[in-house]
VMD Tcl script that builds the backbone (N, CA, C; Angstrom):
set m [mol new atoms 240]
animate dup $m
set s [atomselect $m all]
$s set {name element resname resid chain x y z} {
  {N N MET 1 A 119.176 189.512 106.455}
  {CA C MET 1 A 118.714 190.779 105.994}
  {C C MET 1 A 118.096 190.616 104.616}
  {N N LYS 2 A 116.969 191.235 104.449}
  {CA C LYS 2 A 116.262 191.104 103.185}
  {C C LYS 2 A 116.946 191.883 102.069}
  {N N ASN 3 A 117.700 192.909 102.423}
  {CA C ASN 3 A 118.371 193.708 101.395}
  {C C ASN 3 A 119.354 192.862 100.597}
  {N N TYR 4 A 120.092 191.991 101.265}
  {CA C TYR 4 A 121.061 191.151 100.577}
  {C C TYR 4 A 120.363 190.161 99.641}
  {N N SER 5 A 119.246 189.628 100.072}
  {CA C SER 5 A 118.509 188.690 99.212}
  {C C SER 5 A 117.993 189.395 97.967}
  {N N ILE 6 A 117.501 190.598 98.142}
  {CA C ILE 6 A 117.004 191.362 96.997}
  {C C ILE 6 A 118.151 191.686 96.038}
  {N N LEU 7 A 119.288 192.079 96.591}
  {CA C LEU 7 A 120.439 192.387 95.735}
  {C C LEU 7 A 120.920 191.158 94.973}
  {N N ARG 8 A 120.941 190.000 95.638}
  {CA C ARG 8 A 121.370 188.774 94.948}
  {C C ARG 8 A 120.380 188.376 93.863}
  {N N LEU 9 A 119.080 188.574 94.113}
  {CA C LEU 9 A 118.076 188.288 93.085}
  {C C LEU 9 A 118.247 189.221 91.890}
  {N N LEU 10 A 118.457 190.484 92.152}
  {CA C LEU 10 A 118.658 191.439 91.061}
  {C C LEU 10 A 119.914 191.116 90.262}
  {N N PHE 11 A 120.974 190.698 90.945}
  {CA C PHE 11 A 122.202 190.329 90.251}
  {C C PHE 11 A 122.000 189.078 89.395}
  {N N ALA 12 A 121.243 188.115 89.892}
  {CA C ALA 12 A 120.964 186.896 89.121}
  {C C ALA 12 A 120.158 187.233 87.867}
  {N N VAL 13 A 119.186 188.113 88.004}
  {CA C VAL 13 A 118.390 188.524 86.836}
  {C C VAL 13 A 119.263 189.308 85.853}
  {N N PHE 14 A 120.164 190.118 86.375}
  {CA C PHE 14 A 121.100 190.867 85.529}
  {C C PHE 14 A 121.969 189.918 84.710}
  {N N LEU 15 A 122.499 188.876 85.350}
  {CA C LEU 15 A 123.315 187.902 84.632}
  {C C LEU 15 A 122.495 187.142 83.590}
  {N N LEU 16 A 121.263 186.812 83.930}
  {CA C LEU 16 A 120.395 186.124 82.981}
  {C C LEU 16 A 120.103 187.007 81.774}
  {N N TYR 17 A 119.948 188.305 82.004}
  {CA C TYR 17 A 119.686 189.257 80.924}
  {C C TYR 17 A 120.811 189.224 79.885}
  {N N PHE 18 A 122.052 189.141 80.353}
  {CA C PHE 18 A 123.176 189.113 79.422}
  {C C PHE 18 A 123.404 187.728 78.826}
  {N N ALA 19 A 123.047 186.682 79.525}
  {CA C ALA 19 A 123.306 185.320 79.030}
  {C C ALA 19 A 122.232 184.832 78.072}
  {N N TRP 20 A 121.022 185.335 78.203}
  {CA C TRP 20 A 119.893 184.800 77.445}
  {C C TRP 20 A 120.124 184.767 75.927}
  {N N PRO 21 A 120.690 185.804 75.290}
  {CA C PRO 21 A 120.881 185.738 73.830}
  {C C PRO 21 A 121.850 184.647 73.381}
  {N N TYR 22 A 122.760 184.223 74.246}
  {CA C TYR 22 A 123.763 183.231 73.855}
  {C C TYR 22 A 123.298 181.794 74.069}
  {N N ILE 23 A 122.267 181.599 74.837}
  {CA C ILE 23 A 121.816 180.237 75.141}
  {C C ILE 23 A 121.318 179.509 73.898}
  {N N PRO 24 A 120.485 180.126 73.035}
  {CA C PRO 24 A 120.025 179.388 71.836}
  {C C PRO 24 A 121.131 179.097 70.822}
  {N N GLU 25 A 122.254 179.783 70.920}
  {CA C GLU 25 A 123.350 179.563 69.974}
  {C C GLU 25 A 124.166 178.313 70.290}
  {N N ALA 26 A 123.896 177.664 71.395}
  {CA C ALA 26 A 124.646 176.466 71.777}
  {C C ALA 26 A 124.322 175.327 70.814}
  {N N VAL 27 A 125.366 174.786 70.192}
  {CA C VAL 27 A 125.186 173.720 69.212}
  {C C VAL 27 A 125.813 172.418 69.694}
  {N N ALA 28 A 127.024 172.505 70.191}
  {CA C ALA 28 A 127.750 171.310 70.625}
  {C C ALA 28 A 127.164 170.795 71.941}
  {N N PRO 29 A 127.283 169.496 72.168}
  {CA C PRO 29 A 126.749 168.931 73.409}
  {C C PRO 29 A 127.383 169.536 74.674}
  {N N ILE 30 A 128.668 169.874 74.593}
  {CA C ILE 30 A 129.328 170.450 75.772}
  {C C ILE 30 A 128.778 171.845 76.067}
  {N N GLU 31 A 128.424 172.578 75.007}
  {CA C GLU 31 A 127.818 173.897 75.208}
  {C C GLU 31 A 126.441 173.763 75.846}
  {N N LYS 32 A 125.676 172.814 75.381}
  {CA C LYS 32 A 124.346 172.586 75.958}
  {C C LYS 32 A 124.451 172.145 77.414}
  {N N LEU 33 A 125.443 171.329 77.713}
  {CA C LEU 33 A 125.669 170.896 79.088}
  {C C LEU 33 A 126.026 172.092 79.975}
  {N N PHE 34 A 126.898 172.957 79.456}
  {CA C PHE 34 A 127.282 174.146 80.215}
  {C C PHE 34 A 126.068 175.026 80.507}
  {N N TRP 35 A 125.276 175.330 79.494}
  {CA C TRP 35 A 124.128 176.208 79.717}
  {C C TRP 35 A 123.063 175.541 80.587}
  {N N GLY 36 A 122.937 174.236 80.471}
  {CA C GLY 36 A 122.002 173.528 81.351}
  {C C GLY 36 A 122.441 173.619 82.810}
  {N N ALA 37 A 123.736 173.415 83.041}
  {CA C ALA 37 A 124.259 173.527 84.407}
  {C C ALA 37 A 124.155 174.962 84.909}
  {N N TRP 38 A 124.429 175.920 84.042}
  {CA C TRP 38 A 124.354 177.336 84.423}
  {C C TRP 38 A 122.925 177.722 84.797}
  {N N LEU 39 A 121.965 177.300 83.988}
  {CA C LEU 39 A 120.560 177.613 84.283}
  {C C LEU 39 A 120.082 176.901 85.551}
  {N N THR 40 A 120.558 175.683 85.768}
  {CA C THR 40 A 120.209 174.968 86.997}
  {C C THR 40 A 120.741 175.700 88.220}
  {N N PHE 41 A 121.983 176.132 88.147}
  {CA C PHE 41 A 122.576 176.891 89.244}
  {C C PHE 41 A 121.836 178.201 89.457}
  {N N LEU 42 A 121.450 178.866 88.370}
  {CA C LEU 42 A 120.697 180.122 88.466}
  {C C LEU 42 A 119.356 179.899 89.165}
  {N N ILE 43 A 118.680 178.823 88.835}
  {CA C ILE 43 A 117.393 178.517 89.469}
  {C C ILE 43 A 117.588 178.234 90.955}
  {N N LEU 44 A 118.668 177.533 91.311}
  {CA C LEU 44 A 118.953 177.283 92.723}
  {C C LEU 44 A 119.235 178.585 93.474}
  {N N VAL 45 A 119.980 179.481 92.863}
  {CA C VAL 45 A 120.286 180.769 93.491}
  {C C VAL 45 A 119.014 181.577 93.684}
  {N N ILE 46 A 118.192 181.649 92.660}
  {CA C ILE 46 A 116.944 182.409 92.754}
  {C C ILE 46 A 116.018 181.777 93.780}
  {N N GLY 47 A 115.904 180.460 93.767}
  {CA C GLY 47 A 115.036 179.775 94.730}
  {C C GLY 47 A 115.493 179.956 96.164}
  {N N GLY 48 A 116.798 179.851 96.393}
  {CA C GLY 48 A 117.319 180.034 97.743}
  {C C GLY 48 A 117.097 181.442 98.264}
  {N N ASN 49 A 117.298 182.423 97.405}
  {CA C ASN 49 A 117.101 183.800 97.830}
  {C C ASN 49 A 115.625 184.128 98.010}
  {N N LEU 50 A 114.774 183.554 97.185}
  {CA C LEU 50 A 113.330 183.754 97.391}
  {C C LEU 50 A 112.877 183.109 98.698}
  {N N ALA 51 A 113.432 181.947 99.010}
  {CA C ALA 51 A 113.075 181.288 100.265}
  {C C ALA 51 A 113.487 182.141 101.457}
  {N N THR 52 A 114.662 182.746 101.389}
  {CA C THR 52 A 115.107 183.626 102.464}
  {C C THR 52 A 114.245 184.871 102.525}
  {N N LEU 53 A 113.919 185.421 101.365}
  {CA C LEU 53 A 113.117 186.640 101.305}
  {C C LEU 53 A 111.711 186.414 101.840}
  {N N LEU 54 A 111.156 185.244 101.589}
  {CA C LEU 54 A 109.792 184.929 102.042}
  {C C LEU 54 A 109.772 184.262 103.411}
  {N N ASN 55 A 110.915 184.222 104.075}
  {CA C ASN 55 A 111.058 183.635 105.414}
  {C C ASN 55 A 110.700 182.153 105.456}
  {N N ILE 56 A 110.928 181.453 104.363}
  {CA C ILE 56 A 110.722 180.007 104.341}
  {C C ILE 56 A 111.909 179.314 104.984}
  {N N SER 57 A 113.096 179.885 104.816}
  {CA C SER 57 A 114.297 179.350 105.439}
  {C C SER 57 A 114.994 180.471 106.198}
  {N N HIS 58 A 115.923 180.091 107.046}
  {CA C HIS 58 A 116.674 181.075 107.808}
  {C C HIS 58 A 117.765 181.677 106.939}
  {N N PRO 59 A 118.069 182.952 107.103}
  {CA C PRO 59 A 119.173 183.545 106.339}
  {C C PRO 59 A 120.504 182.961 106.785}
  {N N PRO 60 A 121.546 183.168 105.992}
  {CA C PRO 60 A 122.866 182.668 106.395}
  {C C PRO 60 A 123.278 183.228 107.749}
  {N N VAL 61 A 124.158 182.518 108.433}
  {CA C VAL 61 A 124.557 182.878 109.793}
  {C C VAL 61 A 125.112 184.297 109.842}
  {N N MET 62 A 125.862 184.695 108.839}
  {CA C MET 62 A 126.459 186.023 108.839}
  {C C MET 62 A 125.404 187.132 108.786}
  {N N GLU 63 A 124.223 186.819 108.252}
  {CA C GLU 63 A 123.190 187.828 108.101}
  {C C GLU 63 A 122.163 187.795 109.228}
  {N N GLN 64 A 122.287 186.875 110.142}
  {CA C GLN 64 A 121.328 186.781 111.234}
  {C C GLN 64 A 121.697 187.749 112.338}
  {N N LYS 65 A 120.674 188.381 112.878}
  {CA C LYS 65 A 120.880 189.260 114.015}
  {C C LYS 65 A 120.430 188.516 115.265}
  {N N VAL 66 A 121.349 188.335 116.192}
  {CA C VAL 66 A 121.042 187.649 117.441}
  {C C VAL 66 A 121.319 188.629 118.576}
  {N N SER 67 A 120.300 188.881 119.357}
  {CA C SER 67 A 120.495 189.790 120.479}
  {C C SER 67 A 121.260 189.076 121.595}
  {N N HIS 68 A 121.744 189.845 122.516}
  {CA C HIS 68 A 122.517 189.284 123.623}
  {C C HIS 68 A 121.648 188.338 124.457}
  {N N GLN 69 A 120.380 188.695 124.660}
  {CA C GLN 69 A 119.467 187.863 125.439}
  {C C GLN 69 A 119.213 186.533 124.724}
  {N N GLN 70 A 118.996 186.580 123.407}
  {CA C GLN 70 A 118.762 185.348 122.655}
  {C C GLN 70 A 120.007 184.469 122.671}
  {N N GLU 71 A 121.159 185.078 122.627}
  {CA C GLU 71 A 122.406 184.317 122.653}
  {C C GLU 71 A 122.549 183.562 123.970}
  {N N LYS 72 A 122.167 184.193 125.092}
  {CA C LYS 72 A 122.226 183.519 126.386}
  {C C LYS 72 A 121.258 182.345 126.434}
  {N N VAL 73 A 120.053 182.541 125.885}
  {CA C VAL 73 A 119.057 181.465 125.885}
  {C C VAL 73 A 119.550 180.291 125.047}
  {N N GLN 74 A 120.127 180.585 123.864}
  {CA C GLN 74 A 120.638 179.519 123.009}
  {C C GLN 74 A 121.793 178.782 123.674}
  {N N GLN 75 A 122.652 179.508 124.364}
  {CA C GLN 75 A 123.771 178.872 125.053}
  {C C GLN 75 A 123.263 178.000 126.200}
  {N N HIS 76 A 122.232 178.466 126.906}
  {CA C HIS 76 A 121.657 177.694 128.002}
  {C C HIS 76 A 121.015 176.414 127.464}
  {N N GLU 77 A 120.342 176.499 126.299}
  {CA C GLU 77 A 119.711 175.306 125.707}
  {C C GLU 77 A 120.758 174.297 125.241}
  {N N ARG 78 A 121.885 174.780 124.760}
  {CA C ARG 78 A 122.938 173.865 124.310}
  {C C ARG 78 A 123.572 173.120 125.472}
  {N N ASN 79 A 123.604 173.756 126.648}
  {CA C ASN 79 A 124.220 173.123 127.799}
  {C C ASN 79 A 123.364 172.000 128.368}
  {N N TYR 80 A 122.067 172.019 128.099}
  {CA C TYR 80 A 121.176 170.978 128.641}
  {C C TYR 80 A 120.637 170.088 127.607}
}
mol reanalyze $m
mol bondsrecalc $m
mol representation Tube
mol addrep $m
């Protein structure tokens, strides 16, 4: 569902909005490592949700809608 991807993107931007002022204040190497890892994870989250939103990748299994007919076809393909 595209609604979930949009909500996750908005939440990621919301978190970035609050984190951005604290990123330049990092002085110690461990702080820089933390913010680097945090920003990397944020980019992965945004990229994954954009890929789902733009139909580049399939949404998670829980968000996929499979009709009864498609389920029978998939089960038939797995058997052969």
